[in-house]
BADRENZA-437508 format. One record per residue (C-alpha): x, y, z; residue in three letters. Coordinates in steps of 0.001 Angstrom, whole numbers, plus 500000, padded with zeros to 6 digits. Each point is the difference from the previous one (the first is absolute). Layout:
% residues N
XYZAla/...
% end
This chain:
% residues 463
493308476480501829Met/500312496387501699Lys/503469499417498026Lys/501309502967502069Ile/498871499127503242Tyr/501268496356499313Val/503278501704499063Phe/500292501932502970Ile/499189497311502438Ile/502548497655498430Ala/502451502997500183Leu/499428500404503649Val/500367496199500670Ser/503346499711498402Thr/501193502858501876Phe/498628498686503302Ala/501883496674499681Val/503160501703498947Asn/502084501358502681Ala/502166501965497935Gln/497384502447498961Val/498689502689502283Ser/497458502522499570Phe/500022503828500207Gly/503897500527499672His/499505502312496925Ile/502968502678499593Gln/499079503779498471Asn/496507499616499949Gln/497316502675500823Ile/497975499025502797Pro/496183499238498984Arg/498425501538503133Asn/499824503376501154Gln/503752500555500129Lys/500120499758496035Gly/498166503113499711Ile/502110502595498481Asn/502534497927498830Gln/501002500470496574Phe/502053498081497206Asp/502269497436501603Val/501809499823503413Lys/503061498350501647Lys/499797498743503237Asp/502044497827502550Thr/497949496476499953Val/502685497242500098Ala/499808497143497484Phe/499256496944501479Asn/499638497483497081Gly/496922499730498052Leu/497060501532501332Ser/496387500335498677Val/497641502754500563Asp/496106500068499362Met/497479502852500444Gly/496877501439499067Ala/497733502908499630Ala/496321500421500242Phe/497596503053499335Ala/496225500511500128Leu/498043503042498984Gln/496544501147500743Phe/499257502530497348Gln/497051502969500342Ala/500645501935496795Leu/497739501941497472Asn/500531501095496503Ser/498722502679498118Phe/500333501759496696Asn/498356502710497851Asp/498402498068497505Gln/496021500775499934Arg/497379499856497631Gly/502104498106496943Leu/497488499708497035Thr/502272497513498571Thr/500348497922503187Ala/496936500427502095Pro/500891497224502333Gly/503511500819500578Tyr/500878500161503933Arg/502959499298502158Leu/499611496877502158Asn/498586500009503769Asn/502595498850502202Leu/499013498196503064Glu/501536500432503382Asn/502000496776500450Asn/503127497993500239Phe/502294499503496701Asn/501829496565499449Leu/502992499661502444Pro/503453500022498914Asn/502639498048500671Ala/503733499464499536Asn/502439497258500768Phe/503917500424500254Thr/502624497069499873Ile/503742500493499926Gly/503266498573501243Ala/503423501218501311Gln/501750497737497410Leu/503811501219500945Tyr/501608502705502075Asp/498742503044498222Gly/497801498025497254Val/496424499763500403Arg/497014499329498183Val/496161501514500191Asn/496673498831498468Leu/496991501907500032Asp/496462498219498911Val/496610501766500181Tyr/497761497461501619Leu/496932502325498899Ala/499688503194498373Ser/497099502032498447Arg/501473499643496445His/500944496226500520His/497736498248502548Asn/502074496908499698Glu/503718499428501342Thr/502834501528497750Trp/503640500953500264Val/500848503542500417Lys/503732499620499262Gly/502919498809501854Gly/503984501243499989Tyr/503517499028501129Leu/501466502456502316Gln/503861499973500464Ile/501834502227502599Asp/503461498024500087Lys/501939498155497345Leu/501376497363502474Asp/498775497345497879Phe/502487500932497415Ile/502779500297502427Lys/500067500967503897Lys/499785503872500469Asp/500135500483495810Phe/499658503887499603Leu/498881500283503787Ala/500585503724500126Asp/497998500545497068Phe/496932497606500845Met/499673501358503497Gln/498121502799498130Tyr/498718498061497103Thr/496935497816499379Thr/498892498194496743Ile/496581498886499090Lys/498985497855497292Ile/496820498244498974Gly/496638501020498907Gln/499180502063502871Met/498472503555501057Glu/502158502170498176Asn/501248502908501949Asn/498722503298498104Tyr/499454503115502740Gly/499479499603503611Asp/496107500065499721Ala/499621496292499685His/501439499539503370Phe/497372501821501639Arg/497066498279497701Arg/497670497056500605Ser/500980496863498523Asp/497029497870499931Asn/499793498358503520Gly/503073501957500946Asn/498585503202500948Ala/501790500683503020Phe/502702502668498854Met/496983502170498449Asn/498657502225502660Pro/497099500517497690Phe/497485497603498225Val/500679501195496308Gly/503287500049497923Asn/500921503080497958Asn/497373500612497142Ile/503068499247497508Met/501167497055501552Asp/503570499047498653Ala/500427496405500889Phe/501624497558497660Ile/501577496423500284Thr/502620499486496989Glu/502770497467499737Met/502949502016500668Gly/503081500744502240Ala/500979502921502495Glu/502869500880501644Val/499806502301503278Tyr/503060501885501510Tyr/499078501619503092Asn/502496501677502631Arg/500273502649502559Ser/496491501265498969Gly/500449499977496372Phe/497290497879497918Val/500488498492496648Ser/498766497436497571Met/500258499314496345Ile/497666497120498326Gly/498783498675496937Val/497343497597498928Thr/498833498416496871Asn/496817502059499696Ser/497735496982500221Lys/497302499394502535Leu/499205496388498882Asn/502978498264498765Gln/500411498099496755Asn/501871499392496942Val/497191500414497623Ala/500601501862496809Glu/498676503785500031Ile/497783500114497075Val/498647503562499403Pro/496312500622500166Thr/498027501537497123Thr/500881503812499616Pro/497027502310501227Thr/499653503699500068Thr/500659499752504040Ala/502836497614499418Lys/501650500398496817Pro/503253498263500742Asp/499781497321503010Ser/503142498649501408Asn/502351497491497790Thr/502239499659503245Thr/500484500399503953Ile/502639502171501138Ser/501452499781503716Pro/498873502529502337Ser/502339501895502044Ile/499198501042503572Leu/502097502144502610Ala/500018501499503308Lys/502016502865501599Leu/499753501330503717Gly/500682500684503376Trp/498799498390503316Asp/501093501092503364Lys/499029499693503599Gln/501222503314501035Ile/499299499330503706Asn/497669498144502161Glu/496932502325498850Asp/500706500612496334Leu/500277497861497043Arg/500387501582496312Ile/499679498151496751Arg/500042501360496342Leu/500283497663496934Thr/499582500793496170Gly/499276496946497995Ser/499773499425496236Tyr/498102497437497457Tyr/500379499679496638His/498829497478497157Thr/500484500748496343Ala/497567496664498993Asn/498211498419502411Ser/497239497530500509Ser/499029500740503373Gly/498880503268501616Asn/501241501586503272Leu/496611501128501138Tyr/497757496915499158Ala/502007497271500967Ser/498849499482503586Asp/497994496848499322Arg/498708500059503774Ala/497938503307499140Gly/498420502864502002Ser/498748500356503172Arg/496688501994498828Phe/498011497254498481Tyr/497255500842497427Gly/500388503772499999Val/498928501948497161Met/498818496999498316Ser/496651499859497799His/496783497468499873Ala/499147498674496961Asp/498069502204497475Tyr/499111500559496284Asn/501413502409497503Ile/496812500839498060Ile/499171501993496860Asp/497946502941501384Pro/497945500414496681Ala/498580496365500130Thr/500911498563503458Gly/501792497181498577Asn/502946498533501696Val/503333500920498281Val/502263498056502562Thr/499857498070503175Ala/502244501421502472Val/500953497166503015Ala/500522500739503579Asn/503515500588500844Asn/499704499474503860Phe/501898496891499772Asp/502950500233502559Pro/502262497447498260Thr/499738501417496743Val/499737503790500676Asn/502707499462502604Lys/501437503890500221Asp/496721502082500957Thr/501250503353501687Gly/503490499800498209Arg/501197501767497035Phe/502402498624497189Asn/501505502186497605Pro/500146497358497250Gly/502847501096498331Tyr/501085498426496463Gly/503133498031499444Asn/502473502202502113Trp/499916501359503440Ala/501921502044502299Thr/499294500787503605Ser/501939501975503063Tyr/498981499847503700Met/501382502039502760Val/498982499150503409Asn/500555502088503104Pro/499508498095503239Phe/500693501651503400Ile/498888499150503324Lys/500428501803503456Tyr/498887497702502990Lys/496689498775499058Gly/499172502329497190Leu/501063499111496375Glu/499671501457496574Phe/500189498028496863Phe/499624501524496867Gly/499899498862495974Thr/501116502245497177Leu/499418498159496854Glu/500443500945496584Phe/499317497861497108Thr/500084500096496366Ser/499629497390496925Gly/499002499326496423Gly/496428501476499448Asp/498882496985497632Phe/502130496752499253Lys/501800500919496843Gly/500637503572500752Thr/502719502022501738Asp/497419502762501047Asp/500641500576503739Thr/497209500225502464Arg/500261500847503683Lys/498345499207503035Val/501185500976503395Asn/499019498966503660Gln/500492501789503292Tyr/499353498325503386Val/500757500921503388Gly/498940498240503405Asp/500265500984503582Leu/499552497472502538Val/500679500511503973Tyr/500792496927502004Arg/499331499816503646Phe/499719497839503262Gly/502271497550501199Glu/502128498441497308Gly/497928502435497501Glu/497137497623500185Arg/497716502481498953Phe/499647502556497027Tyr/498073502749498137Ile/500951501154496582Gly/498905501772496656Gly/500872499662496280Lys/499378501904496981Tyr/500773498582496590Asn/499452502150496641Leu/500757498639496383Val/500012502433497216Asp/500822499391496227Gly/498134499162496490Lys/498512496852498994Leu/501184500976496401Ala/501861502703498533Asn/497156500651497713Ala/497980501078503052Asn/499629503976500792Thr/499801499311503592Gln/501951498182502772Ser/498009497361502257Ile/500282500269503797Gln/499587497608502683Ile/500242500750503536Asn/499384498023503391Arg/500260500709503664Phe/500241497209502575Glu/499442500448503980Ala/501149496961501762Ala/500248498725503664Ala/502073496922501086Gly/500619497644502974Trp/502699497424500142Phe/498252497468502187Met/502992498116500217Thr/503516500427497776Lys/498301497538497545Asn/496292501210500122Val/498735503343498435Leu/496598501402500076Ala/499218503032497497Lys/496976502302499410Leu/500039502674497278Glu/497849502581498146Tyr/501138500477496412Val/498374502419497334Asp/501155499742496388Gln/498999502459497293Asn/500495499999496156Tyr/500257503365497992Lys/499840500407496220Asn/499075496657498563Phe/498128499884496975Ser/496283499121500377Gln/500252497474497166Phe/502445497484498904Asn/498866499891496482Gly/496027499323500303Ala/500863498360503578Thr/498897502069503125Pro/503706500492501911Asn/499360498807503786Asp/502770502771501000Leu/497973502970498750Phe/499640502240502861Gly/500750496609502246Gly/500652499863503352Ser/499891497412503037Phe/500455500123503528Lys/499263498028503341Gly/501372498201502600Leu/502448496814500011Met/500885497839502916Phe/503033497743499658Glu/501282497125502361Ala/503681499101499116Val/502053496808501222Ile/503676499650499286Leu/502693497617501091Phe/
% end
């Protein structure tokens, strides 16, 4: 941590004594304030290049949580001491992000995002970074200028652009773009090494991308694990992942904007997971977690297994989320309609996913997600808003199961932009789990007849 502070101080000092370096003259960047809301993908602007310019920013989020968890586990003869954890009404660990970037050349900039503190990593670590190219003048003045005026190239280990929902989610400390506190139940987010090419013209939106399917980069040999019934044939290779987006986004008139996009993600042999790669963690801390208890033999009363408390917010980071847990391969399609008329906006997500039931088999399993949120923004500069969101996940945990599970969540929120860089939110959330089995083997299932509900307050600063 100290090393990063020393680095920042040294960096700022170096820039301060160098008259040829400016601050804040960055091209083609989504604003880090209220103006950045509902900005999707990349954007072109008319900011002039004035030489090397440095960009710094940060985001901070703090939540007060008042949630309770429930399930239908009662009178268990094999686990008489089983119960869900009782949660206090109190503050969670504050989240913090740091951003540093630079305009290196006309149409060329670099960006690095750092998580200073998060639920899953309390210590400082790098989220990702990329080089963004909007002009090719470094090759030759006006090289392919007619093509590049509509084209953007991004290269790096970065937040990969699958769907539009990730532009409306909370990203650790940066919860400014999300009118609610929680992200989607199936939270599609991943940062893999790759490249993306965008071509946006006259409302037409398109992107094609490829990644190396690895969240943690290394060159180690892939050694298959010992075969099991659940994983009869683990990966012997990692295949590239393909991403694509196609859509239309148009400001029809002063009052009406319509956007509709369809996105695609496919990996044949992956080491990562699109729905479990957000290392910042869920906003709903400790929900549906259990206290420690013993599994006993009812006939003798002897302890068979001691089960530990799984509250730990760092290890058990995804409470309230769902990961379909596909095997070697997975394919996802996401459709996102967005309509804004004056202060009223609707954003939807239709997500259809499939993948290998287990590693080493080609049996296809499917899990789908449906999300709709309606937000009304009002007041001078749309400083206030109220909104509601409904989220449903439906699918099988395994093809052998006779019944699909369902998870549904309702969120109602109100927000106040105290300034264009400071936001306060208040939310009521109610989430329910249906058709989950009572036991996982001999262990009681925390999600059997499960639900959690209550209030969340969140304060966010972004600059």
